[in-house]
C-alpha positions in Angstrom: 21.3 2.2 12.2 22.5 -0.4 14.7 18.8 -1.8 14.8 18.7 -2.4 11.0 22.1 -4.1 10.8 21.1 -6.7 13.4 18.3 -7.8 11.1 15.1 -5.7 11.9 14.6 -2.1 13.2 12.6 -2.2 16.4 9.1 -0.8 15.2 8.7 1.8 17.9 12.1 3.5 17.5 11.2 6.3 14.8 8.3 7.5 16.9 10.6 7.9 19.9 12.2 10.9 18.1 9.1 13.0 18.5 6.8 14.8 16.2 9.3 15.6 13.5 8.9 12.2 12.0 7.7 13.1 8.7 8.1 9.9 6.5 8.5 6.3 7.2 8.3 3.7 4.4 8.8 0.1 5.6 9.0 -2.7 3.0 9.0 -5.3 5.8 5.5 -4.3 6.9 3.1 -6.1 4.4 0.1 -4.0 5.7 1.6 -0.8 4.1 2.2 -2.3 0.6 -0.7 -2.4 -1.9 0.1 -4.5 -4.9 -1.2 -6.7 -7.7 0.8 -9.8 -8.3 3.7 -8.2 -6.4 3.5 -5.0 -8.6 3.3 -2.2 -6.0 0.9 0.6 -6.6 1.0 2.3 -3.3 3.5 2.4 -0.3 1.8 3.7 2.8 3.6 6.2 5.1 3.8 4.9 8.6 4.7 8.3 10.1 1.0 9.4 10.6 1.6 12.4 8.3 0.0 10.7 5.3 2.9 11.1 2.8 2.0 8.0 1.0 4.0 7.0 -2.2 2.1 6.0 -5.3 3.3 4.6 -8.5 2.4 5.7 -12.1 0.8 2.9 -14.0 3.4 0.9 -15.6 6.1 2.0 -13.3 5.3 -0.2 -10.2 8.3 -1.7 -8.3 8.1 -5.3 -7.2 7.5 -6.7 -3.6 8.0 -10.1 -2.3 10.9 -11.1 -4.6 14.1 -9.9 -2.8 15.4 -9.3 0.7 18.2 -7.5 2.7 19.0 -9.5 5.8 16.0 -11.7 5.3 13.7 -8.6 5.3 11.6 -7.8 2.4 12.5 -5.0 0.0 11.0 -3.1 -3.0 12.9 -4.0 -6.1 13.2 -1.1 -8.6 14.5 -2.4 -12.1 15.6 1.0 -13.6 12.2 1.9 -15.0 10.0 2.0 -11.9 9.4 4.7 -9.3 7.1 6.2 -6.8 5.9 9.8 -5.9 5.0 11.1 -2.4 3.2 14.1 -3.8 2.5 16.0 -0.7 5.8 15.6 1.0 7.8 18.6 1.8 11.5 18.2 3.0 12.4 20.9 5.6 15.7 22.7 5.2 16.7 21.1 8.5 16.2 17.4 8.3 17.5 13.7 8.8 17.2 11.1 6.2 17.9 7.3 6.6 17.5 4.6 4.0 18.4 1.1 3.6 19.4 0.3 0.0 21.4 -1.8 -2.4 22.3 -0.6 -6.1 22.4 -3.0 -9.0 23.8 -0.6 -11.5 26.2 2.4 -12.1 25.5 6.1 -13.0 23.0 8.6 -11.7 20.1 6.8 -10.1 17.9 8.6 -7.7 16.7 7.1 -4.2 15.0 10.4 -3.1 15.0 13.7 -5.1 13.3 17.1 -5.7 15.0 18.6 -8.8 17.6 21.3 -8.2 16.8 21.1 -4.4 17.9 17.7 -3.2 19.3 14.5 -4.6 20.3 11.1 -2.9 21.5 8.3 -4.9 24.1 6.9 -7.2 27.0 9.3 -8.5 27.9 9.9 -12.0 29.4 7.0 -13.8 29.6 4.8 -10.6 27.5 3.4 -7.8 29.0 5.5 -5.1 26.9 7.5 -2.7 26.1 11.0 -3.9 24.0 13.6 -2.0 23.8 17.1 -3.1 21.6 20.2 -2.8 20.6 23.4 -4.4 18.0 26.2 -4.2 16.7 26.3 -7.7 19.9 25.2 -9.2 22.5 22.6 -7.9 25.4 23.8 -5.8 27.3 20.7 -7.3 26.6 17.3 -8.5 29.5 15.4 -7.2 30.0 12.1 -5.4 30.5 12.2 -1.7 34.0 11.7 -0.4 35.6 9.4 0.4 34.1 7.2 -2.3 31.5 4.7 -0.7 29.8 2.0 -2.9 26.1 1.2 -2.6 26.7 -2.1 -4.6 26.1 -4.1 -1.4 23.2 -3.5 1.2 23.9 -0.2 2.9 22.4 2.1 5.6 22.5 5.6 4.5 22.2 8.6 6.8 21.9 12.2 5.8 21.6 15.0 8.4 21.4 18.7 7.5 21.4 21.6 9.8 20.1 23.9 7.1 23.6 25.0 6.1 25.6 21.8 5.7 24.6 18.1 5.4 26.7 15.2 6.7 26.2 11.9 5.0 26.8 8.6 6.9 27.7 5.4 5.3 26.9 2.4 7.6 27.2 4.7 10.5 30.6 6.5 9.4 30.5 10.1 8.6 31.7 11.3 5.2 32.7 14.8 4.2 29.9 17.4 4.6 28.5 19.6 1.8 26.3 22.8 1.5 22.7 22.0 2.0 20.8 25.3 2.1 17.5 24.9 0.1 16.0 28.1 1.4 13.1 27.5 3.8 12.2 24.1 2.4 11.9 22.1 -0.8 8.8 22.3 -3.1 6.1 19.8 -2.3 6.6 16.4 -3.9 9.4 13.8 -3.4 10.2 11.5 -6.3 11.3 8.1 -5.0 13.6 6.3 -7.5 13.6 8.8 -10.5 14.0 12.2 -11.9 10.7 14.1 -12.4 11.2 13.9 -16.2 11.3 10.1 -16.1 15.1 9.6 -16.1 17.8 8.6 -13.7 15.8 5.7 -12.3 17.0 3.8 -9.4 18.0 0.1 -10.2 18.2 -1.8 -6.9 16.4 -2.5 -3.6 14.8 -0.2 -1.1 14.1 -1.8 2.3 13.3 1.3 4.4 13.1 5.2 4.0 12.8 7.4 7.3 12.7 11.1 7.2 12.7 13.6 10.0 12.0 17.4 9.8 14.9 18.0 12.1 18.6 17.6 12.4 18.7 14.7 15.1 21.4 14.5 17.7 24.2 12.0 17.2 22.7 9.8 19.9 19.4 9.7 18.2 21.1 9.1 14.8 22.9 6.0 16.4 19.5 4.8 17.8 17.9 4.9 14.3 
């Protein structure tokens, strides 16, 4: 997190955490972005696991028009999204994302319906993360309330029983996070699977590990 807030994450840092790195989407790396006139059709995964994110025709986000800390972002306008179709989120995991929200109400950064949700809360743009195992345990905003209206570094670390969200490095209250062995294959990036709850805002970077990182490793990321 400290690396991102100073302007740019060191490119080698995620790999230092070992083989549990399972997804790394980096909008600052133009080589990972396939686009036509800035409309992004594919965002390549840098983890080496091949969990690339692709857009449905007509739902392509935009690259090259907005930045966070002078670093390129993908801009989603509330009708655009990507899908990493082969990605599987382990029950034990660590998620990091650099985002900024432009609207209020449910809007998904990452999700698999009824298993995990990361995004805006209901009727606001406060951070919301919640889990289920075929049905949601709850659908509530994290506490204390933490707005995503300005550029934010989100962390979400789950030990398979409980998950602790982090807001610019500060821990929020933990919530139940047991999904069973893992979520089903397929991670939606910026929408509900039924073309709803689209994210409206910027995404600079998403990093996911299939393990619950130590506090020291979390701070390094």
